[in-house]
C-alpha positions in Angstrom: 46.7 -71.5 28.8 49.2 -68.7 28.6 52.8 -69.2 30.0 54.0 -66.7 32.2 57.8 -66.5 33.2 58.6 -63.7 36.0 62.0 -62.3 35.8 63.3 -60.7 39.2 66.8 -59.5 38.4 67.3 -55.9 37.9 70.1 -53.7 39.0 70.4 -55.9 42.3 66.9 -55.1 43.3 64.2 -57.5 43.7 61.5 -56.2 41.2 58.9 -58.3 38.9 58.8 -57.8 35.5 56.3 -60.1 33.5 56.9 -61.4 30.1 53.8 -62.9 28.4 54.8 -65.9 25.7 52.1 -66.0 23.0 48.6 -66.5 23.8 46.5 -69.2 21.8 42.8 -68.6 22.3 40.8 -71.6 23.0 37.1 -70.2 22.9 35.0 -67.3 21.7 35.4 -65.9 25.4 39.1 -65.6 25.3 39.2 -63.2 21.9 38.0 -59.6 21.9 34.6 -58.9 20.5 35.1 -57.0 17.4 38.0 -59.1 16.2 36.3 -62.2 16.5 32.9 -60.7 14.8 35.0 -59.5 12.2 36.7 -63.1 11.7 33.4 -64.9 11.8 31.4 -62.2 9.5 34.2 -63.1 6.7 33.8 -66.8 7.2 29.8 -66.5 6.8 30.7 -64.6 3.7 32.6 -66.9 2.4 31.1 -70.3 3.3 28.4 -69.2 0.2 25.4 -71.5 2.9 23.6 -68.2 3.9 21.9 -66.5 1.3 21.1 -62.7 1.3 17.9 -61.1 0.7 16.9 -59.2 -2.1 15.9 -56.3 0.4 19.6 -56.1 2.0 20.3 -52.9 0.4 17.3 -51.2 1.1 16.2 -52.3 4.6 16.7 -50.3 7.7 17.7 -52.2 11.0 15.4 -50.2 12.8 12.5 -47.8 13.0 15.1 -45.0 14.9 17.3 -45.2 12.1 16.9 -43.0 8.7 19.3 -45.0 6.2 20.1 -48.4 5.7 23.6 -49.4 6.8 26.5 -48.3 4.8 28.7 -51.3 5.2 28.0 -53.7 2.4 28.9 -57.1 4.8 26.4 -55.6 7.4 24.1 -58.8 7.0 27.2 -61.0 7.9 28.6 -59.0 10.6 24.9 -59.0 12.6 24.1 -62.6 11.8 28.2 -63.1 13.3 27.1 -60.8 16.5 24.2 -62.6 17.0 25.9 -66.1 17.3 28.5 -64.7 19.7 25.9 -63.5 22.2 23.9 -66.8 21.5 27.4 -68.6 22.2 27.8 -66.7 25.7 24.2 -66.8 26.7 21.8 -69.4 25.0 18.3 -69.3 24.9 17.5 -65.6 24.1 14.8 -64.9 21.3 14.0 -62.3 18.9 12.5 -59.8 21.4 15.7 -59.8 23.6 17.9 -58.9 20.7 15.3 -56.2 19.7 16.5 -54.7 22.8 20.0 -55.4 22.6 20.5 -54.3 19.1 18.1 -51.1 19.7 19.1 -47.4 19.7 17.9 -43.7 20.7 14.6 -42.7 19.3 15.9 -39.0 18.6 13.2 -37.4 16.5 11.1 -36.6 19.4 10.8 -32.8 18.9 11.3 -31.1 22.3 10.7 -34.4 24.3 13.4 -36.4 25.5 14.9 -39.1 23.9 13.6 -42.6 24.5 15.2 -46.5 23.5 13.6 -47.7 20.5 13.9 -51.4 19.6 15.6 -52.8 16.6 14.0 -54.3 13.8 12.3 -57.8 15.1 11.8 -59.4 11.4 15.2 -58.7 10.8 16.6 -60.9 13.7 13.9 -63.3 12.3 14.9 -63.9 9.3 18.9 -64.0 10.4 17.5 -66.8 13.1 15.8 -68.4 10.4 18.7 -68.2 7.6 21.4 -69.5 10.6 18.6 -72.1 11.3 18.7 -73.5 7.4 22.5 -73.6 7.6 22.4 -75.5 10.8 24.5 -73.0 13.2 21.3 -72.5 15.1 18.2 -74.2 16.8 15.5 -73.6 18.8 16.0 -73.8 22.2 13.9 -76.2 24.3 13.8 -74.5 27.4 10.6 -73.5 28.8 11.2 -69.7 27.8 12.4 -70.9 24.2 14.7 -68.8 22.2 17.5 -69.7 20.1 20.8 -71.7 20.9 23.8 -72.9 19.0 23.8 -76.4 17.8 26.8 -78.2 18.2 28.1 -77.9 14.9 27.7 -74.0 15.0 29.8 -73.7 18.5 32.4 -76.3 17.3 32.8 -74.0 14.1 32.8 -70.5 16.5 35.8 -72.2 18.7 37.5 -72.9 15.6 37.5 -69.5 14.1 38.3 -68.1 17.7 41.4 -70.0 17.4 42.8 -68.9 14.7 42.1 -65.3 15.6 45.5 -63.2 16.9 45.4 -62.1 20.1 48.1 -59.8 21.7 48.1 -59.5 25.4 49.6 -56.1 27.0 53.1 -56.4 28.4 53.3 -55.1 31.9 
């Protein structure tokens, strides 16, 4: 919980200025997405449990892409983004994430652009890799999908607590 103190003195008038104390995030939802994904990707890379496939520098992330990603650590970043999305909304499957990580298909000539889905095999490979480490497990719900295991959720909460978050001053 953020400690908030209010000061009511300013030149004899009664105005409020809020002074924020140090904010300590307790879970993944307390941290901005970009900062958490970067930190968790670094954690997954340093963990040495996730093994990169040999084709990681050649594969495209969707049919609408022309080249492979330029970032060398894109596999870990994608895995961290998938874990974060499953933390927020468990029970999602490969089909849902192909839509989420999809983009615009621009190569249609004079026809309007359309949404194109991401590579499902790549997302499935990341899921299987994370399952073999013990961070994910298959959901027992009627719709199926994946969810975080207890150790995966605990791991993500610990990483979120280490992220430095600065709040705005009002």
